[in-house]
Residue, then its C-alpha position, 0 to 999 in steps of 0.5 A: m288431431k286426436n281431440i278433433a277426432f274424438y269430438i267428431k265421433k262424439a257428435w256423430f254418436v249424438y246425431k245417430n242416436f237422435v235420428e234413430d230415436a226419431l225414426q223408430a216406429a212406435t210399435p217395434y216389429s219382431i226381428t223375424e218380420k221382413i218389415y223390421w229389416r226394411e225399417k232398419l234399412f230406411i233409418n240407416s239410409l237417412i242417417y247417412a243420406i242427411p249429412l252426405s247430401l252436403i256433398a251434392i248440394i254445395p257443388s250444385i249451389i256453386i255451379s248453379l251460381q256460375n251458370g245462372y241456374y238460380f232457381v236450383i238453389p232454393v229448390d235444393l234447399f227446400f227439398i233437402g230441408t223438408i225431407t229432413v224435417v219430416a223424416i225426423n218428425k216423431w209426431t208423424s207415422l213412419n209410413f207417412r214419412i217414407a211416402y213423403v220422402v219418395v214423393m219429394i224425390y220424384a218431384m225434385a227429379i222432375i223439376m231438375t230434369n225439366g228446369l235444367g233441360s238435362f237427362g242426367i241429374g233427374s235420371i240419377y235420382l229416379l234410378g236411385l229412388s227405384v233401388f231405394i223402393t226396391q229395398l224398402y217395399p215388396v217386389k210388386i211395389a218395386y216394379y211399380t216404380i218402373c211404370i212410374n218412370v216410364l210415365i215420367y219419361a213418356g211425359f217429357a217425350a210428349i213435351i219435346y214432341f208436342k211443345p205445349f210450353h217452352s222447356p229447356l229439354i226442347d232445345k237440347y233433345s230431339f224426340s228420337m234422342w230422348i226416346a233413345c236415352s229413355c229406353n237405355f235408362l229404363f233398361l238399366n232401371l229394370l235391370s237394377v230392380v230385378i238384380n236388387r230384388l233377387v239380392i234382397s230376397r236372398l238376403e231376407s231368406t238368409i236373415l230369416e233363416e239365421v233368425k230361426l236358427l238363433k231362436a232355436l239356439q236360444q231356446e236350446t240354450n234356455e232349455k239347457i240353462a233350465r236343465n242345469k238349474q234343475l240339476e243344480e237344485s237336484e244336486a243341492h237336494y241330494r247333497s243336503l240329503f247326504y250331509y244332513n242325513p241322521v244315519p252315518m254315510w260316506i263314500f270311498d274309493n272302491d280301488t284304494q279304499q280311501i274315504l272320499q266324502a263323509n256326512i255330519a252323522a258319520v263324523k259325530k258317530y266315529g269321533y273324527s274331524k272331517d279332515e281326519f275322516l277324509s284322510m283315512s281308509m276303510e281299513d282304519i275303521r273296520v275290524d276283521v272279526d268272524i261274523d258267521s254266527l252273526l249272519q246266521i242270527l240275522k239271516s232273516d234281515i239279509p236281502i236277496n242281494a247279499s253283496a249289498l249288505n255287510i255286518r261289520q265291527h267298526r272302531r271309533k276314534d276312542g277305540e270303542l268297538f260297535y257293530v254296524e249293518a253297512r249297506q253299499s251301492n256303486l256310485p261314480f264320484k269325481g270320475k272314480n269307481a266309488r261306493l256309497v256306504i250307509a252304516r246303521d249301528i246294530t250294537q244293541q240288536i246284537l247284544h239283545l240277540d246275544a242275551i236271548e241266545r244265553q237265555n235259550i242256552k239256560l232254558r235248554e239246560i233246564a229242559y234237559m234237567q227236567s227231562h233226564v234228571v228229574r223225570a227219570p226217578l219220577s218214572r221209576i216212582l210211577g212204576l213202583t207205585s203201579l207195582i205196589i198197587e197190583e201186589a198189595g192185598e186187601g188189607a193194604n191201605q188202598e186209598m193211600l196208594a191211590y193218592l200216591d199214584i195220582s200225585a206221581r202222575e200229576l208231578d209227571e204232567v207238571i214236568r212235561s209242561i215245564i219241558q214243553n214250555a222251555d222248548e217253545n220259548v227257545h224256538r220263539s226266541v230264535f225266530e223273533 
């Protein structure tokens, strides 16, 4: 039984794909168009109608043979066969195939009604055809089917009333009975068309609304994917800027001081491995020293937001100490209150400033010596020289005394120049 069910499902799958491929329009319509859904409805109707037609044709053939209606057999086979062949013919347009199916069902309904002299079978096909057209075509065409059915039943009424030729309908129905049956049928026909039209309209509106929502959702999804891609690219870009930046950088937890992430430059600079670095805290690399003097020396480099800059002494893995200018900024990291540190080695700058400071001290000492140690006795010599020149008589060597006075004053100017240059050098080294 399982094998039989398997082969039945497989056969149905092959048949369904074949019919869908044959009925598919050459130019597919957009899912947002009503004609797309009407085409799908026509395709699905034929997929199920072709095999299910056996339910109608087999009993019809048997009953026709039993009751002597032999013409019914070729009529049924002809209409079902031609409808099937034309409907799945890829070489004809879809509109032509739909029109052909409609015309054939109308013809079959008329022939069956007149040939069998029965109101029932033909009316069933006409009613089903009205519903079918209502689902496939706009409302205007759907109401045309009612007009066509009115003309068909009016024609049969004329045959019954005027009797232009012999018809089984004349023997089975009176004119009044046919009018009564026709009116009831047309009432049901109109009611079914109206109700189906309302249902189809609501269904089409719902489908189109769902399609719009689907498109909006798809657009939003695409935009979200694009934003995520941009975020991923941006994240990768900034991650590369962090990891491959030549300046040592790391991130630490502001609450626990635990180092959370470090770049390659920081690992190389401090001499620790990546795992060692991430197992440390800020206290492991920071040395507490008095840096007030350093801040005073570097006060021209400190930004307005002084809390964002720290001048610290750090320790490498080998114990070597060096000075860094650590710029910090808040950075949320994996849900933690973290800070990003950019550490710039300023050891050479500190040493250079220290050397300048020592030089300034020597210059100040020289200036002090020139001003107080050398210039004091020179001042006394200048005073004595002036006194000797004033008290010396005419017999004294006035020329030598003049030379002595000039030399003393020149020596005084030289010492003044030395003191002035020393003060200027000290001032310049402080502000450079």
